[in-house]
C-alpha positions in Angstrom: 0.0 0.0 0.0 1.4 3.4 -1.0 2.0 6.2 1.6 -0.8 8.3 0.1 -3.3 5.5 0.4 -2.2 4.8 4.0 -2.7 8.5 4.8 -6.1 8.5 3.1 -7.2 5.5 5.2 -6.1 7.2 8.4 -7.8 10.6 7.5 -11.3 9.7 8.7 -10.0 8.5 12.1 -7.9 11.7 12.4 -10.9 13.9 11.6 -13.0 12.1 14.3 -10.2 12.6 16.8 -9.8 16.3 16.0 -13.5 16.8 16.3 -13.6 15.0 19.6 -10.7 16.9 21.1 -11.0 20.4 19.5 -14.7 20.5 18.8 -14.0 22.6 15.6 -17.2 21.6 13.7 -20.8 22.8 14.3 -21.9 19.4 15.6 -23.8 20.4 18.7 -27.1 21.2 17.0 -29.8 22.6 19.3 -27.9 22.1 22.5 -25.8 19.9 24.7 -25.5 18.6 28.2 -21.9 18.5 29.5 -20.8 15.0 30.4 -17.5 13.6 31.6 -16.4 13.0 27.9 -16.7 16.7 27.1 -15.0 18.1 30.2 -11.3 18.7 30.4 -9.6 19.6 33.7 -6.0 20.8 34.3 -4.5 22.6 37.4 -4.2 26.4 37.3 -1.1 28.2 38.2 -2.3 28.4 41.8 -3.0 24.7 41.7 0.5 23.9 40.3 2.1 26.0 43.0 0.1 24.2 45.7 0.9 20.8 44.2 4.6 21.7 44.1 4.4 22.8 47.7 2.8 19.5 48.8 5.4 17.5 47.0 8.2 19.5 48.8 6.4 19.0 52.1 6.2 15.2 51.4 9.9 14.9 50.6 10.8 16.9 53.7 8.6 14.9 55.9 10.1 11.6 54.6 13.6 12.9 55.1 13.1 14.1 58.6 10.4 11.7 59.8 8.0 14.6 60.6 4.6 13.1 61.7 3.0 16.6 61.7 4.4 17.2 58.3 2.7 14.0 57.0 -0.6 15.1 58.5 -0.5 18.5 56.9 0.7 17.1 53.6 -2.2 14.5 53.4 -4.7 17.1 54.5 -3.7 19.5 51.7 -3.7 16.6 49.3 -7.3 15.8 50.2 -8.1 19.4 49.8 -6.7 19.4 46.3 -8.6 16.2 45.4 -11.9 17.6 46.8 -11.4 20.8 44.8 -11.0 18.7 41.7 -14.2 16.9 42.3 -16.2 20.1 43.0 -14.8 21.8 39.8 -16.0 18.8 37.8 -19.4 18.7 39.4 -19.8 22.4 38.8 -19.8 21.8 35.0 -21.2 18.2 34.8 -24.8 18.2 33.8 -24.9 21.8 32.7 -27.4 22.3 29.8 -26.3 24.8 27.2 -28.6 25.7 24.3 -28.5 28.4 21.5 -31.2 31.0 22.1 -31.0 33.7 19.4 -28.8 35.6 16.9 -29.3 39.2 16.0 -28.7 41.5 13.1 -26.7 44.7 12.5 -25.0 46.7 9.8 -21.4 46.0 8.7 -19.0 47.6 11.2 -21.4 47.0 14.1 -21.8 44.2 16.6 -24.1 41.2 16.4 -25.9 40.1 19.5 -26.2 36.4 20.5 -27.8 34.7 23.4 -27.3 31.3 25.0 -29.7 29.6 27.5 -28.1 27.8 30.4 -29.7 25.5 32.9 -28.0 23.9 35.9 -30.7 21.4 36.7 -31.1 20.7 40.4 -27.7 22.1 41.4 -26.5 25.7 41.7 -23.6 26.5 39.4 -21.2 29.2 40.5 -18.8 31.3 38.3 -19.5 29.7 35.0 -17.3 31.5 32.4 -18.2 31.6 28.7 -15.6 32.8 26.2 -16.3 33.4 22.5 -14.0 33.1 19.6 -13.0 36.8 19.7 -12.0 36.6 23.4 -15.2 38.1 24.9 -15.7 36.7 28.3 -18.8 36.7 30.5 -19.3 35.1 34.0 -22.6 33.9 35.3 -24.0 32.2 38.3 -26.9 29.8 37.7 -29.4 29.1 40.4 -30.9 25.6 40.8 -34.0 24.8 38.7 -33.8 28.0 36.7 -33.0 29.0 33.1 -30.5 31.8 32.7 -29.9 33.7 29.5 -26.5 35.0 28.7 -26.3 37.7 26.0 -23.1 38.9 24.4 -21.9 40.5 21.1 -19.5 39.7 18.4 -17.9 42.2 15.9 -19.2 42.2 12.3 -16.6 44.0 10.2 -18.0 42.9 6.9 -21.5 42.1 5.5 -22.8 38.5 5.4 -23.4 35.8 7.9 -21.7 36.1 11.3 -21.2 32.7 12.8 -21.1 32.3 16.5 -18.2 29.9 16.3 -16.8 27.9 19.1 -17.7 28.8 22.7 -15.6 27.8 25.7 -17.5 27.0 28.8 -15.2 27.0 31.9 -15.0 27.2 35.6 -12.3 27.2 38.3 -14.8 27.0 41.2 -14.4 26.6 44.2 -10.7 27.5 45.0 -9.2 28.3 41.7 -6.9 25.3 41.9 -8.4 23.5 38.9 -9.8 24.8 35.6 -12.4 22.7 33.9 -13.6 23.5 30.5 -15.7 22.2 27.5 -16.1 23.4 24.0 -19.5 24.0 22.3 -20.0 24.8 18.6 -23.6 25.7 17.7 -24.6 26.3 14.1 -25.9 29.7 15.1 -25.3 32.7 12.9 -26.3 36.4 12.9 -26.5 38.7 9.9 -24.6 41.8 9.0 -26.3 44.0 6.4 -24.2 46.3 4.2 -23.6 49.6 5.8 -25.9 52.3 4.4 -24.3 55.0 2.3 -24.0 58.3 4.0 -25.6 61.1 2.1 -27.2 58.8 -0.5 -28.9 60.6 -3.5 -32.8 60.8 -3.6 -34.8 57.7 -4.3 -35.4 56.7 -7.9 -38.6 58.0 -9.4 -41.6 55.8 -8.6 -44.6 55.0 -10.8 -46.3 58.4 -9.9 -43.1 60.3 -10.9 -42.3 62.1 -7.6 -40.0 61.6 -4.8 -41.5 61.1 -1.3 -38.1 61.3 0.3 -38.0 65.1 -0.1 -38.5 66.9 3.3 -42.1 67.9 4.0 -43.6 65.7 1.4 -46.2 64.2 3.8 -47.0 67.6 5.2 -47.9 68.9 1.7 -50.1 65.9 0.8 -53.8 66.1 1.5 -55.2 63.9 4.3 -57.9 61.8 2.8 -59.0 59.9 6.0 -58.0 57.1 8.3 -57.8 53.4 7.6 -57.2 50.4 9.8 -53.6 49.9 11.1 -51.6 47.2 9.3 -48.3 45.7 10.6 -45.4 47.5 9.0 -47.1 51.0 8.7 -44.7 53.8 9.4 -45.0 55.2 13.0 -45.2 58.7 11.7 -48.4 57.9 9.9 -50.3 56.4 12.9 -53.2 58.4 14.2 -51.9 58.8 17.7 -54.7 61.1 18.8 -57.2 58.3 18.0 -55.1 55.8 19.9 -54.9 58.1 22.9 -58.7 58.5 23.0 -59.1 54.7 23.0 -60.7 54.6 19.5 -58.4 51.9 18.2 -55.4 51.9 15.9 -55.6 53.7 12.6 -53.2 55.0 10.0 -53.4 58.3 8.2 -54.1 58.0 4.5 -53.1 60.7 2.0 -54.2 61.3 -1.5 -50.6 60.7 -2.5 -50.0 58.1 0.2 -46.6 56.7 -0.1 -45.4 59.7 -2.2 -45.0 58.3 -5.7 -46.0 54.7 -5.1 -43.7 51.7 -5.4 -40.0 52.0 -6.2 -37.9 49.4 -7.8 -34.3 49.3 -6.4 -32.3 48.0 -9.4 -28.7 47.0 -8.9 -28.1 47.1 -12.7 -29.4 50.7 -13.0 -26.7 52.2 -10.7 -23.7 53.9 -12.2 -20.8 51.7 -13.4 -18.4 54.0 -11.6 -19.5 52.5 -8.3 -18.0 49.3 -6.9 -20.2 46.4 -5.9 -20.0 47.3 -2.2 -20.8 51.0 -2.9 -23.9 49.9 -4.9 -25.0 47.6 -2.1 -24.6 50.4 0.4 -26.7 52.8 -1.7 -29.4 50.2 -2.1 -29.5 49.8 1.7 -29.7 53.5 2.2 -32.7 53.6 -0.3 -34.4 50.7 1.6 -34.2 52.7 4.8 -35.5 55.8 3.0 -38.4 53.9 1.5 -39.3 52.6 5.0 -39.2 56.1 6.5 -41.4 57.4 3.7 -43.8 54.5 3.8 -43.3 53.6 0.2 -43.5 50.0 -1.1 -40.3 48.9 -2.8 -39.0 46.0 -4.9 -35.4 44.7 -5.3 -33.7 43.6 -8.5 -30.3 42.0 -8.1 -28.4 39.8 -10.5 -30.1 36.4 -10.1 -32.5 37.7 -7.4 -35.7 39.6 -7.6 -38.0 40.4 -4.7 -41.5 41.7 -5.5 -42.7 45.0 -4.1 -43.9 45.1 -0.5 -43.7 46.8 2.9 -43.2 45.9 6.5 -40.6 44.5 8.7 -40.3 41.0 7.1 -40.1 42.5 3.6 -37.4 44.9 4.7 -35.5 42.1 6.4 -35.7 39.9 3.2 -34.4 42.7 1.0 -31.5 43.5 3.4 -30.6 39.9 3.7 -30.5 39.5 -0.1 -28.2 42.5 -0.2 -26.0 41.1 2.6 -25.6 37.7 0.8 -25.0 39.1 -2.7 -21.7 37.5 -3.7 -18.6 37.4 -1.4 -17.8 40.7 0.4 -14.8 42.6 -1.1 
C-alpha cells in the first residue's frame, strides 16, 4: 500500500479525533449537556504551585520523619482532590442551548444569546468565552433557566457565525480549571452599511420623490384606515389611539409619495463598486421605510417583489448582505 493510500485510510480517524478533542465543527445542534467525555480539567497556576508545595512537604517529611508534616501534607492533598471533584461537578450536567442571533450593519456588533440551565444544582462562576475573546461570567441558580447575552464584531457584511464557545469554571478554590467546547450552528446577519448622504430615491410610478422633506405635510389627508403591521410610525393616528378609539393609519391622496419603487442594482452607475452599490441600495431601503413607500429589489439572479413591512425589509436587506462574497 502506498503512503498516500495509507494516509487516506487514516484521515477519517484523524478527523474524528480532531472533532472530539478540538470541537472545531458545528456538531452540537440545538444544545448539549456537559458530560465527563466533554469536560477537560487541568491545574491552574495556583494549583500547580500548591501541588509543588505539597510535593516538597512530602519529601521533607520523609527525610526528617515529621509526623506533623505528613498530617499537613495529606490534609492538603485531600483538599486538592476535593477541589478537583467540585470543579468537575460544577460543570457536569450543565445544559447549554443556543437561544438567538441578532442583526446589525457591517461595522457594528451582532448580539447572540445562550440559554443555560444547571438542573437541580446551583452553578457558580461559569465563564463563557467566545472566539474573539469576549468573556462573561454567570451564576446559575438551581432549577432556573439563565440567558447570557453577548456581542461579536461584524466587520463585513454577510453571515456572522457564533463559532466555538468555551465553557469553563475554576470554582471553588481556583486550583483546577475545567472547560468544555461548544460549537452551535448559530449565525447572525450583518447587512451592508448604508451609504452616507445617498442621493434621492429613484422615481416611482407616480413620478415624484417622497423622500423630499415635508412631502407628507404637503399631501392632502384623505382619511383614516385600519392599522396594518409595517405601517410607518409617523403615519399612525396617535390622537385616536390616545382616545381609545383603536389603531388607525393616516391615508393621504398621494400616500406613499410616488408609489412603489424598484431598487435596481443594474441601474446604478458603473463607476460605483459592488460594495458601494449595495450600500446605496441599503440607504434607499431605509429611505423607503421612512417614507412609507413599497419597494422591490432587483439583483443579478435575485428579484423580490414589491412590498412593505418588517419582514419584507429584512428579506431585502438579507438578499443584499448575501450578494456575492464581500470585497
